[in-house]
LUMFI-244657 format. One line per 4 residues: their letters; for each residue x, y, z of N, C-alpha, C. Coordinates in pm, whole numbers. Example, Ala and Ser with C-alpha at 12.3 -4.5 7.8 and 13.67 -1.06 7.14 Angstrom:
2
AS> 1319,-569,780,1230,-450,780,1320,-330,780 | 1285,-225,708,1367,-106,714,1290,3,787;
! end
This chain:
315
MAAF> 2220,-6818,173,2361,-6856,158,2437,-6751,76 | 2372,-6704,-30,2435,-6603,-115,2458,-6474,-38 | 2359,-6440,46,2372,-6317,127,2488,-6328,224 | 2504,-6449,279,2613,-6472,375,2749,-6456,307;
LLGA> 2764,-6514,185,2889,-6506,111,2920,-6361,73 | 2813,-6287,33,2833,-6147,-5,2882,-6066,115 | 2823,-6094,231,2865,-6023,353,3009,-6053,388 | 3050,-6180,370,3188,-6219,401,3286,-6147,310;
VLLI> 3250,-6137,179,3336,-6070,83,3352,-5922,120 | 3240,-5858,158,3244,-5717,194,3332,-5692,315 | 3327,-5784,410,3411,-5771,529,3558,-5778,494 | 3591,-5864,396,3731,-5883,357,3785,-5761,285;
VQPQ> 3706,-5705,195,3756,-5595,112,3741,-5460,179 | 3656,-5451,282,3636,-5322,346,3764,-5275,415 | 3812,-5152,385,3935,-5103,448,3912,-5079,596 | 4015,-5109,676,4006,-5088,821,4049,-4947,855;
VVPS> 3974,-4886,946,4010,-4753,993,4104,-4769,1111 | 4223,-4714,1099,4323,-4727,1204,4327,-4597,1283 | 4295,-4601,1413,4299,-4478,1494,4441,-4428,1509 | 4454,-4293,1517,4587,-4234,1530,4648,-4264,1665;
RPAI> 4564,-4288,1767,4610,-4326,1898,4501,-4405,1964 | 4530,-4493,2055,4665,-4518,2103,4734,-4626,2021 | 4865,-4634,2033,4940,-4738,1964,4944,-4862,2052 | 4838,-4944,2044,4832,-5066,2124,4814,-5185,2032;
NSKA> 4851,-5303,2076,4843,-5419,1990,4698,-5464,1976 | 4674,-5551,1877,4537,-5592,1844,4471,-5667,1958 | 4549,-5748,2032,4492,-5823,2144,4442,-5729,2250 | 4523,-5627,2282,4482,-5530,2384,4360,-5452,2338;
ETSS> 4358,-5417,2205,4246,-5342,2151,4118,-5425,2158 | 4127,-5553,2121,4011,-5641,2128,3962,-5654,2270 | 4056,-5663,2364,4021,-5675,2505,3948,-5551,2553 | 4000,-5431,2518,3937,-5307,2563,3799,-5290,2501;
QSVQ> 3784,-5330,2373,3653,-5322,2309,3554,-5415,2377 | 3604,-5532,2417,3519,-5628,2487,3471,-5572,2620 | 3565,-5507,2692,3530,-5446,2821,3427,-5336,2801 | 3448,-5254,2696,3357,-5144,2671,3217,-5196,2638;
RELL> 3211,-5301,2558,3079,-5358,2523,3009,-5410,2648 | 3089,-5471,2738,3031,-5523,2862,2978,-5410,2949 | 3053,-5298,2953,3008,-5183,3031,2877,-5127,2976 | 2872,-5116,2844,2751,-5065,2781,2634,-5161,2799;
KKTS> 2665,-5292,2798,2561,-5393,2820,2501,-5377,2959 | 2588,-5356,3058,2540,-5336,3195,2453,-5211,3201 | 2497,-5108,3128,2422,-4983,3128,2283,-5003,3070 | 2274,-5075,2956,2146,-5092,2889,2053,-5183,2966;
QKND> 2110,-5267,3055,2025,-5357,3130,1954,-5288,3246 | 2003,-5168,3284,1943,-5098,3396,1829,-5010,3346 | 1728,-4994,3431,1613,-4912,3394,1605,-4787,3480 | 1721,-4732,3513,1721,-4617,3602,1759,-4487,3532;
FKEN> 1740,-4480,3399,1769,-4357,3328,1679,-4244,3376 | 1552,-4275,3406,1457,-4173,3449,1502,-4107,3578 | 1575,-4183,3662,1622,-4127,3788,1728,-4020,3766 | 1784,-4015,3646,1888,-3919,3616,1836,-3793,3550;
IHSN> 1705,-3781,3537,1644,-3664,3477,1555,-3596,3580 | 1579,-3467,3603,1504,-3391,3702,1394,-3312,3632 | 1289,-3284,3705,1176,-3211,3648,1213,-3067,3612 | 1321,-3015,3671,1361,-2877,3639,1448,-2868,3513;
GSCR> 1467,-2980,3445,1542,-2980,3319,1686,-3019,3333 | 1734,-3039,3456,1872,-3084,3476,1878,-3236,3470 | 1996,-3289,3452,2011,-3434,3446,2154,-3473,3485 | 2170,-3599,3519,2304,-3651,3543,2363,-3696,3410;
QLPH> 2492,-3674,3392,2556,-3716,3268,2703,-3748,3293 | 2764,-3813,3196,2906,-3843,3207,2986,-3713,3216 | 3097,-3712,3289,3174,-3588,3303,3233,-3541,3171 | 3239,-3409,3158,3302,-3348,3041,3452,-3330,3065;
TIII> 3488,-3323,3193,3629,-3312,3228,3653,-3384,3361 | 3775,-3436,3377,3811,-3509,3499,3942,-3452,3553 | 3943,-3426,3684,4068,-3392,3751,4133,-3524,3788 | 4239,-3560,3716,4296,-3695,3728,4405,-3705,3836;
GVRK> 4445,-3594,3894,4548,-3601,3998,4622,-3470,4006 | 4727,-3473,4088,4786,-3587,4152,4752,-3583,4300 | 4762,-3697,4366,4734,-3705,4510,4822,-3604,4586 | 4760,-3529,4676,4824,-3424,4755,4885,-3315,4667;
GGTR> 4826,-3297,4551,4873,-3192,4462,4789,-3066,4470 | 4672,-3078,4535,4581,-2964,4545,4452,-2984,4468 | 4414,-3111,4447,4294,-3140,4367,4167,-3086,4430 | 4155,-3096,4563,4034,-3045,4629,4026,-2894,4618;
ALLE> 4138,-2826,4637,4139,-2680,4623,4100,-2641,4481 | 4155,-2710,4382,4124,-2681,4242,3975,-2699,4215 | 3918,-2808,4264,3775,-2834,4240,3688,-2728,4307 | 3721,-2691,4431,3644,-2590,4503,3652,-2456,4432;
MLSL> 3770,-2420,4386,3786,-2293,4316,3712,-2293,4183 | 3720,-2404,4112,3652,-2415,3983,3500,-2411,4001 | 3453,-2460,4116,3309,-2463,4144,3252,-2323,4164 | 3338,-2222,4175,3290,-2084,4183,3222,-2043,4053;
HPDI> 3257,-2112,3945,3200,-2079,3813,3058,-2134,3802 | 2962,-2053,3760,2823,-2100,3751,2799,-2210,3648 | 2892,-2226,3555,2875,-2327,3451,2944,-2459,3486 | 2985,-2473,3611,3049,-2596,3656,2958,-2671,3753;
AAAE> 2940,-2800,3728,2868,-2888,3821,2966,-2997,3862 | 3001,-3001,3990,3109,-3090,4036,3056,-3202,4124 | 3107,-3323,4100,3077,-3436,4189,3141,-3408,4325 | 3068,-3433,4432,3115,-3394,4564,3231,-3480,4614;
SEVH> 3224,-3609,4590,3326,-3698,4643,3406,-3765,4532 | 3520,-3824,4569,3601,-3896,4472,3530,-4025,4432 | 3513,-4047,4304,3430,-4156,4254,3507,-4288,4242 | 3633,-4282,4205,3716,-4403,4189,3650,-4505,4095;
FFDW> 3595,-4456,3985,3531,-4548,3890,3634,-4624,3808 | 3732,-4555,3756,3826,-4616,3662,3939,-4694,3728 | 3963,-4671,3857,4076,-4738,3922,4034,-4847,4020 | 3908,-4850,4064,3861,-4954,4153,3779,-5055,4075;
EDHY> 3824,-5180,4072,3760,-5282,3990,3612,-5303,4025 | 3581,-5301,4155,3441,-5321,4196,3351,-5213,4140 | 3402,-5091,4130,3323,-4982,4074,3315,-4993,3921 | 3429,-5023,3859,3432,-5027,3712,3341,-5137,3656;
RNGL> 3333,-5247,3727,3246,-5356,3681,3098,-5319,3686 | 3064,-5215,3760,2923,-5173,3768,2872,-5110,3640 | 2963,-5066,3553,2923,-5009,3425,2904,-4858,3427 | 2888,-4802,3308,2881,-4657,3292,2759,-4595,3357;
QWYI> 2648,-4670,3362,2529,-4612,3425,2553,-4587,3574 | 2625,-4677,3638,2660,-4656,3778,2744,-4529,3792 | 2836,-4510,3698,2922,-4391,3699,2838,-4265,3685 | 2744,-4268,3592,2655,-4153,3573,2577,-4124,3701;
NQMP> 2537,-4229,3769,2458,-4212,3892,2535,-4139,4002 | 2668,-4137,3991,2750,-4069,4092,2770,-3921,4060 | 2723,-3879,3942,2743,-3741,3899,2634,-3650,3953 | 2661,-3520,3962,2559,-3424,4007,2460,-3395,3895;
FSYP> 2343,-3344,3931,2250,-3295,3830,2307,-3166,3771 | 2301,-3154,3641,2353,-3035,3575,2261,-2995,3461 | 2268,-2868,3423,2189,-2816,3312,2268,-2831,3181 | 2201,-2824,3069,2269,-2845,2940,2389,-2755,2917;
HQIT> 2387,-2633,2972,2499,-2541,2947,2615,-2563,3042 | 2601,-2653,3139,2704,-2674,3240,2800,-2787,3204 | 2921,-2776,3260,3023,-2879,3244,3028,-2962,3372 | 3013,-3093,3359,3021,-3181,3474,3166,-3221,3498;
VEKT> 3210,-3210,3624,3348,-3240,3661,3352,-3340,3775 | 3440,-3437,3765,3468,-3525,3880,3618,-3529,3901 | 3658,-3555,4026,3802,-3563,4053,3832,-3685,4139 | 3933,-3759,4093,3986,-3872,4169,4138,-3870,4149;
PAYF> 4214,-3821,4248,4359,-3803,4232,4435,-3932,4199 | 4380,-4046,4239,4451,-4173,4215,4453,-4211,4067 | 4371,-4148,3985,4367,-4183,3843,4504,-4165,3777 | 4574,-4058,3810,4699,-4025,3741,4802,-4136,3751;
TSPK> 4811,-4201,3865,4915,-4301,3886,4865,-4445,3869 | 4742,-4463,3825,4686,-4597,3805,4704,-4640,3660 | 4781,-4745,3633,4816,-4783,3495,4697,-4811,3404 | 4587,-4866,3457,4473,-4904,3373,4384,-4786,3336;
VPER> 4394,-4677,3409,4296,-4569,3395,4299,-4498,3260 | 4417,-4461,3205,4414,-4385,3078,4335,-4454,2967 | 4356,-4583,2948,4285,-4655,2843,4135,-4659,2871 | 4098,-4675,2996,3956,-4682,3032,3887,-4548,3009;
VYNM> 3954,-4440,3043,3897,-4307,3017,3886,-4284,2867 | 3989,-4325,2794,3989,-4312,2648,3871,-4388,2586 | 3844,-4507,2637,3733,-4587,2585,3598,-4521,2611 | 3590,-4446,2719,3465,-4375,2749,3448,-4252,2660;
NRSI> 3555,-4172,2650,3547,-4048,2572,3687,-4003,2534 | 3725,-4028,2409,3861,-3995,2364,3882,-3845,2348 | 3775,-3765,2355,3787,-3620,2338,3779,-3545,2471 | 3771,-3616,2580,3754,-3553,2711,3873,-3465,2745;
RLLL> 3847,-3357,2818,3953,-3268,2863,3991,-3304,3006 | 4121,-3311,3030,4171,-3360,3159,4249,-3250,3231 | 4233,-3246,3363,4305,-3151,3446,4400,-3226,3538 | 4524,-3184,3539,4627,-3245,3623,4695,-3134,3702;
ILRD> 4691,-3145,3835,4756,-3044,3918,4875,-3107,3989 | 4991,-3042,3974,5116,-3096,4028,5185,-2997,4120 | 5255,-3050,4220,5336,-2969,4310,5481,-3017,4302 | 5568,-2942,4365,5707,-2986,4380,5705,-3130,4431;
PSER> 5770,-3224,4361,5764,-3365,4398,5806,-3394,4543 | 5908,-3323,4591,5954,-3344,4728,5847,-3300,4828 | 5786,-3185,4803,5680,-3136,4891,5560,-3229,4888 | 5533,-3285,4770,5421,-3377,4758,5443,-3503,4841;
VLSD> 5568,-3551,4845,5602,-3667,4926,5574,-3639,5074 | 5615,-3522,5121,5593,-3485,5261,5444,-3472,5292 | 5367,-3416,5199,5222,-3404,5218,5155,-3541,5220 | 5205,-3630,5136,5153,-3767,5129,5169,-3835,5264;
YTQV> 5290,-3825,5319,5317,-3885,5451,5228,-3820,5557 | 5219,-3688,5554,5143,-3614,5656,4998,-3658,5660 | 4938,-3678,5544,4797,-3721,5541,4779,-3856,5607 | 4864,-3952,5572,4854,-4086,5630,4882,-4082,5780;
FYNH> 4979,-4000,5819,5014,-3987,5961,4893,-3939,6042 | 4827,-3835,5996,4712,-3782,6069,4593,-3878,6068 | 4578,-3953,5959,4471,-4055,5955,4491,-4158,6066 | 4616,-4196,6088,4646,-4291,6196,4628,-4227,6333;
MQKH> 4667,-4101,6346,4653,-4031,6473,4507,-4020,6515 | 4420,-3993,6417,4277,-3980,6447,4217,-4112,6495 | 4276,-4222,6453,4230,-4355,6495,4309,-4406,6615 | 4394,-4318,6670,4477,-4352,6786,4568,-4472,6757;
KPYP> 4619,-4474,6635,4711,-4581,6594,4851,-4522,6576 | 4952,-4592,6623,5090,-4542,6606,5130,-4546,6459 | 5221,-4456,6423,5270,-4453,6284,5417,-4415,6284 | 5499,-4483,6205,5644,-4456,6204,5676,-4314,6160;
SIEQ> 5794,-4269,6197,5840,-4137,6153,5867,-4139,6004 | 5871,-4023,5943,5893,-4016,5798,6032,-4067,5761 | 6130,-4051,5852,6265,-4100,5826,6266,-4251,5806 | 6177,-4322,5876,6172,-4468,5863,6121,-4511,5727;
FLIK> 6047,-4422,5661,5999,-4452,5526,6100,-4408,5420 | 6165,-4294,5445,6254,-4236,5345,6392,-4303,5341 | 6433,-4364,5451,6566,-4423,5456,6558,-4575,5470 | 6637,-4644,5389,6646,-4790,5397,6792,-4829,5375;
DGEL> 6849,-4898,5471,6990,-4940,5464,7083,-4821,5439 | 7050,-4709,5502,7135,-4591,5492,7118,-4509,5366 | 7032,-4555,5275,7010,-4484,5149,6863,-4443,5135 | 6838,-4354,5039,6700,-4312,5013,6618,-4432,4968;
NVGY> 6504,-4453,5030,6418,-4567,4998,6332,-4536,4876 | 6384,-4566,4758,6313,-4533,4634,6192,-4624,4611 | 6177,-4726,4696,6061,-4813,4687,5940,-4760,4762 | 5957,-4651,4835,5848,-4588,4910,5742,-4537,4812;
KAIN> 5617,-4578,4832,5509,-4545,4739,5493,-4396,4716 | 5512,-4318,4822,5497,-4173,4809,5599,-4116,4712 | 5719,-4174,4708,5821,-4129,4613,5782,-4168,4471 | 5732,-4289,4454,5689,-4334,4321,5579,-4246,4264;
RSLY> 5488,-4200,4348,5378,-4114,4300,5430,-3980,4250 | 5549,-3941,4293,5606,-3814,4251,5694,-3825,4127 | 5707,-3945,4071,5780,-3963,3946,5685,-3933,3830 | 5659,-3806,3812,5552,-3763,3721,5572,-3808,3577;
YIHM> 5696,-3810,3531,5719,-3841,3389,5676,-3984,3355 | 5692,-4077,3450,5651,-4215,3425,5500,-4225,3404 | 5425,-4162,3491,5279,-4168,3482,5228,-4087,3363 | 5294,-3976,3335,5252,-3891,3222,5270,-3964,3090;
QNWL> 5375,-4042,3078,5398,-4120,2956,5279,-4212,2929 | 5225,-4269,3032,5111,-4359,3018,4990,-4286,2964 | 4967,-4164,3011,4851,-4086,2964,4870,-4039,2820 | 4993,-4008,2785,5019,-3957,2649,5012,-4067,2543;
KYFP> 5002,-4192,2585,4977,-4300,2489,4835,-4291,2434 | 4747,-4227,2509,4605,-4225,2474,4551,-4085,2445 | 4611,-3982,2504,4559,-3847,2486,4670,-3753,2440 | 4640,-3663,2346,4740,-3564,2306,4762,-3466,2420;
LDHI> 4877,-3405,2422,4913,-3314,2531,4816,-3197,2543 | 4759,-3154,2430,4669,-3039,2438,4532,-3074,2497 | 4511,-3202,2533,4389,-3241,2602,4411,-3252,2754 | 4536,-3226,2796,4570,-3235,2938,4627,-3100,2983;
HIVD> 4552,-3031,3067,4601,-2903,3119,4667,-2926,3254 | 4792,-2882,3267,4866,-2900,3391,4857,-2771,3473 | 4799,-2783,3591,4787,-2670,3682,4909,-2671,3775 | 4971,-2558,3793,5085,-2545,3884,5031,-2535,4026;
GDKL> 5038,-2645,4101,4981,-2648,4235,5049,-2554,4333 | 5180,-2532,4316,5253,-2440,4404,5207,-2296,4381 | 5184,-2260,4256,5135,-2125,4225,4989,-2109,4267 | 4912,-2217,4257,4772,-2210,4297,4759,-2176,4446;
IKDP> 4854,-2225,4527,4855,-2197,4670,4892,-2050,4696 | 4993,-2002,4624,5046,-1868,4649,4961,-1758,4587 | 4907,-1785,4468,4829,-1685,4396,4729,-1756,4304 | 4613,-1795,4357,4522,-1884,4284,4456,-1826,4159;
FPEI> 4429,-1697,4156,4350,-1643,4046,4410,-1665,3907 | 4540,-1635,3884,4595,-1657,3749,4586,-1802,3703 | 4602,-1896,3795,4594,-2037,3758,4452,-2076,3721 | 4354,-2023,3793,4214,-2054,3763,4172,-1991,3631;
EKVE> 4227,-1874,3599,4201,-1811,3469,4241,-1904,3354 | 4357,-1967,3371,4407,-2059,3268,4315,-2180,3253 | 4262,-2229,3365,4171,-2343,3361,4041,-2304,3290 | 3991,-2184,3317,3871,-2135,3248,3892,-2136,3097;
RFLM> 4007,-2086,3053,4035,-2081,2909,4045,-2222,2851 | 4110,-2313,2923,4127,-2450,2876,3991,-2519,2859 | 3899,-2494,2951,3766,-2555,2945,3669,-2474,2859 | 3721,-2366,2801,3641,-2279,2714,3519,-2225,2786;
LSPQ> 3540,-2184,2910,3436,-2123,2991,3443,-1972,2979 | 3331,-1906,2991,3333,-1760,2994,3402,-1715,3122 | 3479,-1606,3121,3551,-1562,3241,3455,-1508,3348 | 3428,-1591,3447,3335,-1554,3553,3402,-1541,3689;
INAS> 3510,-1614,3710,3581,-1610,3838,3679,-1493,3834 | 3685,-1415,3941,3776,-1301,3944,3853,-1296,4076 | 3946,-1203,4084,4036,-1194,4199,3962,-1174,4330 | 3847,-1109,4326,3771,-1082,4448,3712,-1209,4509;
NFYF> 3715,-1321,4436,3665,-1449,4488,3765,-1515,4583 | 3883,-1455,4597,3987,-1514,4682,4033,-1414,4786 | 4055,-1460,4907,4113,-1376,5010,4206,-1461,5097 | 4312,-1399,5143,4411,-1473,5221,4369,-1476,5368;
NKTK> 4359,-1597,5422,4324,-1617,5561,4453,-1630,5642 | 4486,-1529,5721,4613,-1528,5796,4617,-1638,5901 | 4500,-1670,5957,4495,-1774,6060,4531,-1910,6002 | 4472,-1942,5888,4496,-2072,5825,4626,-2074,5745;
GFYC> 4664,-1958,5696,4789,-1950,5621,4774,-1981,5473 | 4651,-1981,5421,4630,-2002,5278,4504,-1927,5233 | 4483,-1927,5100,4370,-1855,5044,4238,-1930,5067 | 4134,-1853,5096,3999,-1906,5108,3912,-1843,4999;
LRDS> 3787,-1886,4992,3700,-1844,4882,3588,-1754,4931 | 3549,-1662,4844,3437,-1572,4869,3340,-1586,4751 | 3219,-1633,4781,3122,-1661,4675,2988,-1600,4711 | 2947,-1498,4634,2818,-1429,4658,2806,-1382,4803;
GRER> 2914,-1327,4855,2912,-1275,4990,2943,-1377,5098 | 2940,-1505,5062,2971,-1611,5159,3120,-1645,5153 | 3179,-1663,5269,3320,-1698,5276,3335,-1842,5324 | 3424,-1916,5260,3446,-2055,5299,3591,-2093,5274;
CLHE> 3640,-2180,5362,3778,-2228,5350,3777,-2379,5332 | 3889,-2432,5288,3901,-2577,5276,3899,-2641,5414 | 3873,-2770,5417,3866,-2845,5541,3996,-2831,5620 | 3986,-2844,5751,4104,-2830,5837,4214,-2931,5806;
SKGR> 4178,-3039,5736,4279,-3139,5700,4372,-3087,5590 | 4334,-2976,5527,4417,-2920,5420,4515,-2818,5479 | 4632,-2814,5421,4731,-2716,5464,4800,-2749,5594 | 4801,-2876,5633,4868,-2915,5756,5020,-2898,5744;
AHPQ> 5082,-2867,5857,5227,-2849,5859,5296,-2983,5836 | 5400,-2980,5755,5478,-3101,5728,5569,-3133,5846 | 5608,-3259,5859,5702,-3294,5966,5840,-3233,5942 | 5911,-3210,6049,6048,-3159,6036,6138,-3272,5983;
VDTR> 6211,-3242,5878,6297,-3342,5816,6440,-3288,5813 | 6536,-3373,5843,6675,-3335,5840,6713,-3276,5704 | 6788,-3167,5707,6825,-3096,5584,6898,-3187,5485 | 6986,-3273,5535,7061,-3363,5447,6969,-3463,5378;
LLEK> 6864,-3506,5450,6769,-3600,5391,6686,-3531,5284 | 6650,-3406,5309,6576,-3329,5208,6662,-3310,5083 | 6788,-3285,5103,6878,-3268,4989,6886,-3396,4906 | 6887,-3511,4975,6886,-3639,4904,6760,-3655,4820;
LHEY> 6649,-3613,4878,6521,-3621,4808,6521,-3531,4685 | 6569,-3407,4701,6576,-3313,4589,6668,-3365,4480 | 6781,-3421,4522,6878,-3474,4425,6819,-3591,4346 | 6744,-3676,4416,6685,-3792,4350,6584,-3750,4242;
FHEP> 6509,-3644,4269,6405,-3601,4175,6459,-3514,4061 | 6586,-3477,4067,6640,-3386,3966,6623,-3440,3824 | 6669,-3562,3798,6660,-3619,3663,6516,-3651,3622 | 6435,-3714,3711,6294,-3737,3674,6219,-3608,3641;
NKKF> 6249,-3501,3714,6184,-3373,3685,6226,-3320,3548 | 6354,-3334,3518,6406,-3290,3389,6336,-3366,3275 | 6318,-3496,3293,6249,-3577,3191,6104,-3532,3176 | 6042,-3497,3287,5902,-3451,3281,5893,-3318,3207;
FELV> 5984,-3226,3236,5984,-3096,3168,5997,-3115,3016 | 6085,-3205,2975,6104,-3232,2832,5980,-3294,2772 | 5913,-3378,2849,5795,-3449,2800,5680,-3353,2772 | 5661,-3254,2861,5546,-3164,2848,5584,-3029,2786;
GRTF> 5714,-3008,2759,5757,-2883,2698,5736,-2763,2787 | 5759,-2781,2916,5732,-2675,3012,5814,-2700,3138 | 5857,-2595,3205,5934,-2611,3329,5853,-2560,3448 | 5886,-2610,3566,5822,-2568,3690,5931,-2531,3790;
DWH> 5897,-2447,3883,5995,-2398,3982,6002,-2497,4097 | 6062,-2613,4070,6079,-2717,4170,6227,-2727,4206 | 6257,-2784,4322,6395,-2798,4365,6473,-2881,4262;
! end
């Protein structure tokens, strides 16, 4: 009984450590801690740790960095280019751990199981473009690793909208399913349809605000997706520095493919290009409609520039 009373007194007088971020209320904090404990509980209940260790000394581990988005911003190109570095081990497919509830409930061990085998000196990378625009993801990533380094690749918001539509359009075409024209999505009652999901995904400042509640700006490196397309090497150099990698990727790793109309990769004498689904031509859009789109994004872009302390060459 005396021991119990002493413990209670110590709990009362012990000062609480208040984290500098994020600024969330106690109920939300208790909830996130509860979720984290449940994830760890699921992890400890599994006996498949041995499956994550290879006889050659490599192992599966939680990612050191995540490409969080944005959809149709060039995430696949960024991952492929980054994979040229010998110290990078990249997950092949999009994992959707933090944004899909069925996956998140599986726990951290399931997440680890989706990672590639890597050596101690390597950085494990996964990319899921939907993370950037998913409201629950920043807190969940923070709960896993508050020191993680994040990569965000962005393009001109208007161009990203057109790419977004183009991808869905071709997905329907491959399944021989009809799909409306882009004008039917962009226009509603004679005005720009701001409720169109593709437009919402291009409101970068809204989604960025959510991430900055949990991570300082210097933990998020923004890759200029438009520059990556036109001249990839300088952008990849910046990513190497951000991830504190030794400079291994050089200009000779890239060559312009005139047939495809974009840069391809050269690695140890082997040449490879992105899948044919990348770099598809956008649909023809009326000039006046494009101007409406550019005008709509003017203020959101300005807010984003102020938020990150940097400007981009967007319309």
